[in-house]
PASEBA-1860 file (N, C-alpha, C; in nm, 3 decimals):
! residues 105
1> MIRFLVRS> 0.992/-1.509/1.777/0.898/-1.592/1.706/0.801/-1.509/1.622 ~ 0.751/-1.400/1.679/0.657/-1.316/1.604/0.732/-1.245/1.488 ~ 0.858/-1.205/1.513/0.934/-1.143/1.408/0.957/-1.237/1.289 ~ 0.982/-1.364/1.322/1.000/-1.462/1.220/0.872/-1.483/1.138 ~ 0.759/-1.487/1.206/0.628/-1.506/1.143/0.598/-1.388/1.049 ~ 0.623/-1.264/1.095/0.597/-1.146/1.016/0.685/-1.145/0.894 ~ 0.813/-1.176/0.912/0.902/-1.180/0.795/0.864/-1.289/0.698 ~ 0.823/-1.406/0.747/0.780/-1.516/0.660/0.661/-1.478/0.577
9> IGFFCLAA> 0.563/-1.415/0.639/0.445/-1.367/0.564/0.485/-1.263/0.461 ~ 0.582/-1.176/0.500/0.631/-1.074/0.407/0.700/-1.137/0.284 ~ 0.778/-1.237/0.305/0.845/-1.306/0.192/0.745/-1.383/0.107 ~ 0.642/-1.438/0.171/0.535/-1.506/0.097/0.460/-1.403/0.008 ~ 0.434/-1.284/0.062/0.369/-1.179/-0.015/0.455/-1.136/-0.137 ~ 0.583/-1.121/-0.113/0.676/-1.086/-0.219/0.682/-1.194/-0.328 ~ 0.681/-1.317/-0.286/0.681/-1.427/-0.383/0.550/-1.430/-0.464 ~ 0.439/-1.406/-0.397/0.310/-1.402/-0.469/0.307/-1.282/-0.563
17> AFLLVIYD> 0.364/-1.169/-0.524/0.369/-1.053/-0.614/0.453/-1.085/-0.738 ~ 0.563/-1.150/-0.717/0.648/-1.188/-0.830/0.575/-1.284/-0.925 ~ 0.501/-1.382/-0.867/0.422/-1.470/-0.952/0.313/-1.399/-1.028 ~ 0.254/-1.296/-0.967/0.151/-1.223/-1.034/0.208/-1.134/-1.148 ~ 0.331/-1.082/-1.127/0.398/-1.009/-1.234/0.424/-1.101/-1.353 ~ 0.470/-1.222/-1.326/0.493/-1.321/-1.433/0.363/-1.355/-1.502 ~ 0.258/-1.374/-1.424/0.127/-1.412/-1.478/0.075/-1.296/-1.570 ~ 0.081/-1.174/-1.523/0.033/-1.062/-1.605/0.121/-1.043/-1.728
25> GTKSIAGN> 0.251/-1.064/-1.714/0.340/-1.049/-1.833/0.316/-1.156/-1.934 ~ 0.296/-1.278/-1.890/0.271/-1.385/-1.982/0.137/-1.366/-2.055 ~ 0.038/-1.328/-1.979/-0.094/-1.301/-2.039/-0.091/-1.182/-2.135 ~ -0.011/-1.083/-2.105/0.001/-0.968/-2.195/0.075/-1.006/-2.324 ~ 0.177/-1.086/-2.313/0.250/-1.129/-2.431/0.164/-1.217/-2.517 ~ 0.090/-1.309/-2.457/0.004/-1.401/-2.535/-0.114/-1.327/-2.596 ~ -0.167/-1.229/-2.528/-0.284/-1.158/-2.581/-0.248/-1.039/-2.665 ~ -0.123/-1.005/-2.674/-0.073/-0.892/-2.753/-0.138/-0.758/-2.709
33> ALFITSVR> -0.166/-0.750/-2.581/-0.221/-0.629/-2.517/-0.176/-0.627/-2.370 ~ -0.198/-0.518/-2.305/-0.157/-0.509/-2.165/-0.271/-0.555/-2.076 ~ -0.243/-0.659/-1.995/-0.338/-0.712/-1.900/-0.280/-0.693/-1.759 ~ -0.359/-0.635/-1.673/-0.317/-0.614/-1.533/-0.426/-0.672/-1.444 ~ -0.390/-0.764/-1.356/-0.486/-0.825/-1.262/-0.500/-0.727/-1.144 ~ -0.624/-0.680/-1.120/-0.646/-0.588/-1.012/-0.670/-0.669/-0.883 ~ -0.667/-0.598/-0.769/-0.697/-0.666/-0.641/-0.838/-0.722/-0.640 ~ -0.932/-0.646/-0.707/-1.069/-0.696/-0.715/-1.077/-0.825/-0.797
41> GLWDTLNA> -1.006/-0.831/-0.906/-1.007/-0.952/-0.988/-0.948/-1.071/-0.914 ~ -0.839/-1.049/-0.840/-0.776/-1.153/-0.764/-0.868/-1.199/-0.651 ~ -0.932/-1.105/-0.584/-1.026/-1.135/-0.473/-1.147/-1.209/-0.528 ~ -1.198/-1.169/-0.642/-1.309/-1.247/-0.705/-1.270/-1.388/-0.739 ~ -1.148/-1.404/-0.785/-1.098/-1.540/-0.818/-1.089/-1.628/-0.699 ~ -1.035/-1.572/-0.588/-1.013/-1.651/-0.467/-1.144/-1.677/-0.390 ~ -1.225/-1.571/-0.369/-1.344/-1.586/-0.287/-1.437/-1.466/-0.316 ~ -1.528/-1.484/-0.410/-1.613/-1.374/-0.451/-1.720/-1.338/-0.345
49> ASLQAVQP> -1.761/-1.433/-0.272/-1.868/-1.404/-0.171/-1.816/-1.319/-0.056 ~ -1.691/-1.328/-0.022/-1.640/-1.248/0.087/-1.630/-1.100/0.048 ~ -1.606/-1.070/-0.083/-1.600/-0.932/-0.125/-1.738/-0.869/-0.115 ~ -1.841/-0.946/-0.147/-1.981/-0.894/-0.133/-2.014/-0.870/0.016 ~ -1.958/-0.947/0.103/-1.983/-0.933/0.249/-1.906/-0.820/0.310 ~ -1.794/-0.777/0.251/-1.711/-0.673/0.308/-1.769/-0.533/0.282 ~ -1.837/-0.516/0.169/-1.891/-0.387/0.136/-1.991/-0.331/0.242 ~ -2.091/-0.407/0.281/-2.182/-0.351/0.383/-2.111/-0.332/0.517
57> LIEGRLGH> -2.014/-0.414/0.548/-1.937/-0.399/0.671/-1.861/-0.270/0.675 ~ -1.793/-0.233/0.566/-1.717/-0.108/0.560/-1.810/0.012/0.556 ~ -1.914/0.003/0.473/-2.008/0.115/0.467/-2.080/0.138/0.598 ~ -2.106/0.033/0.670/-2.179/0.045/0.799/-2.094/0.102/0.909 ~ -1.969/0.062/0.917/-1.881/0.109/1.024/-1.809/0.242/0.992 ~ -1.764/0.255/0.868/-1.687/0.375/0.836/-1.757/0.476/0.751 ~ -1.870/0.440/0.695/-1.949/0.531/0.614/-1.930/0.505/0.466 ~ -2.015/0.563/0.387/-2.015/0.540/0.242/-1.884/0.597/0.178
65> FAWDPVFT> -1.837/0.705/0.232/-1.711/0.765/0.179/-1.592/0.672/0.187 ~ -1.586/0.587/0.289/-1.476/0.492/0.301/-1.480/0.387/0.192 ~ -1.598/0.350/0.147/-1.608/0.247/0.044/-1.580/0.302/-0.095 ~ -1.653/0.407/-0.133/-1.650/0.447/-0.272/-1.517/0.501/-0.317 ~ -1.458/0.608/-0.268/-1.330/0.647/-0.326/-1.213/0.576/-0.264 ~ -1.218/0.538/-0.137/-1.098/0.484/-0.073/-1.080/0.336/-0.103 ~ -1.173/0.252/-0.064/-1.159/0.109/-0.079/-1.173/0.065/-0.227 ~ -1.256/0.137/-0.299/-1.267/0.105/-0.443/-1.137/0.138/-0.516
73> GFLNTPSW> -1.074/0.244/-0.477/-0.944/0.278/-0.534/-0.841/0.174/-0.506 ~ -0.842/0.120/-0.382/-0.752/0.009/-0.347/-0.782/-0.114/-0.429 ~ -0.909/-0.143/-0.451/-0.946/-0.265/-0.529/-0.906/-0.251/-0.676 ~ -0.886/-0.130/-0.726/-0.848/-0.112/-0.867/-0.698/-0.112/-0.886 ~ -0.620/-0.116/-0.782/-0.473/-0.119/-0.797/-0.430/-0.257/-0.848 ~ -0.313/-0.262/-0.912/-0.263/-0.393/-0.954/-0.232/-0.480/-0.835 ~ -0.264/-0.606/-0.845/-0.251/-0.697/-0.728/-0.103/-0.720/-0.695 ~ -0.020/-0.721/-0.795/0.122/-0.741/-0.767/0.182/-0.626/-0.690
81> AALGILGV> 0.131/-0.504/-0.717/0.182/-0.385/-0.644/0.138/-0.389/-0.499 ~ 0.013/-0.422/-0.478/-0.039/-0.423/-0.340/0.030/-0.532/-0.259 ~ 0.048/-0.648/-0.314/0.120/-0.755/-0.239/0.268/-0.726/-0.223 ~ 0.328/-0.660/-0.319/0.468/-0.624/-0.308/0.489/-0.519/-0.198 ~ 0.407/-0.419/-0.193/0.419/-0.315/-0.089/0.392/-0.376/0.048 ~ 0.290/-0.460/0.057/0.259/-0.529/0.182/0.378/-0.616/0.232 ~ 0.436/-0.687/0.134/0.550/-0.773/0.167/0.671/-0.694/0.215 ~ 0.700/-0.582/0.153/0.815/-0.498/0.191/0.790/-0.442/0.332
89> ILILLGRK> 0.666/-0.394/0.358/0.637/-0.340/0.490/0.647/-0.447/0.599 ~ 0.598/-0.568/0.572/0.610/-0.672/0.671/0.756/-0.714/0.694 ~ 0.833/-0.720/0.592/0.976/-0.755/0.607/1.047/-0.650/0.690 ~ 1.018/-0.523/0.661/1.079/-0.415/0.739/1.034/-0.415/0.887 ~ 0.912/-0.452/0.911/0.860/-0.460/1.049/0.923/-0.576/1.122 ~ 0.956/-0.682/1.054/1.009/-0.803/1.118/1.159/-0.809/1.126 ~ 1.231/-0.710/1.080/1.375/-0.716/1.087/1.429/-0.689/1.224 ~ 1.549/-0.731/1.248/1.613/-0.705/1.377/1.656/-0.559/1.388
97> KRPLIGYA> 1.649/-0.507/1.505/1.689/-0.364/1.525/1.843/-0.359/1.518 ~ 1.891/-0.252/1.464/2.037/-0.228/1.461/2.091/-0.199/1.597 ~ 2.206/-0.249/1.633/2.263/-0.219/1.764/2.306/-0.069/1.766 ~ 2.286/-0.010/1.879/2.327/0.133/1.891/2.477/0.140/1.906 ~ 2.534/0.236/1.835/2.682/0.250/1.836/2.717/0.340/1.955 ~ 2.814/0.292/2.031/2.865/0.373/2.142/2.795/0.351/2.274 ~ 2.698/0.265/2.277/2.626/0.233/2.405/2.667/0.096/2.451 ~ 2.705/0.088/2.577/2.738/-0.043/2.636/2.613/-0.104/2.696
105> R> 2.603/-0.232/2.684/2.486/-0.303/2.739/2.521/-0.387/2.856
END
C-alpha cells in the first residue's frame, strides 16, 4: 500500500513537471524570450504566506547558513526540474525489488 502511494505521488510529480515544461515553453514562445518558473515563483503562486513562515523556521533550527546559500539556491532552481527529480526518486523508491537470481525461497 505504501509502495503504491509513493509511486502515485511520484507519477503525479512527473506529470506536474511535464505541465510546467509546457507552461514555460508556451510562455517563452509567446514572449519571444526565455521564461523559467522557479520554485520560489511557483511557491509564491500557490501559497505566499507559507514561504514567509518557512524562513524563520529554517534559520532558527538550522542556522542562517542553511537558508541563504542552501535553501535559496533550491528556490532558484526551475520548478519543473525539482518536481521531475522528486518524481523520479519517489518512483524508484516505490518500485518492487528484483528477485534474487539463484536463491530459493
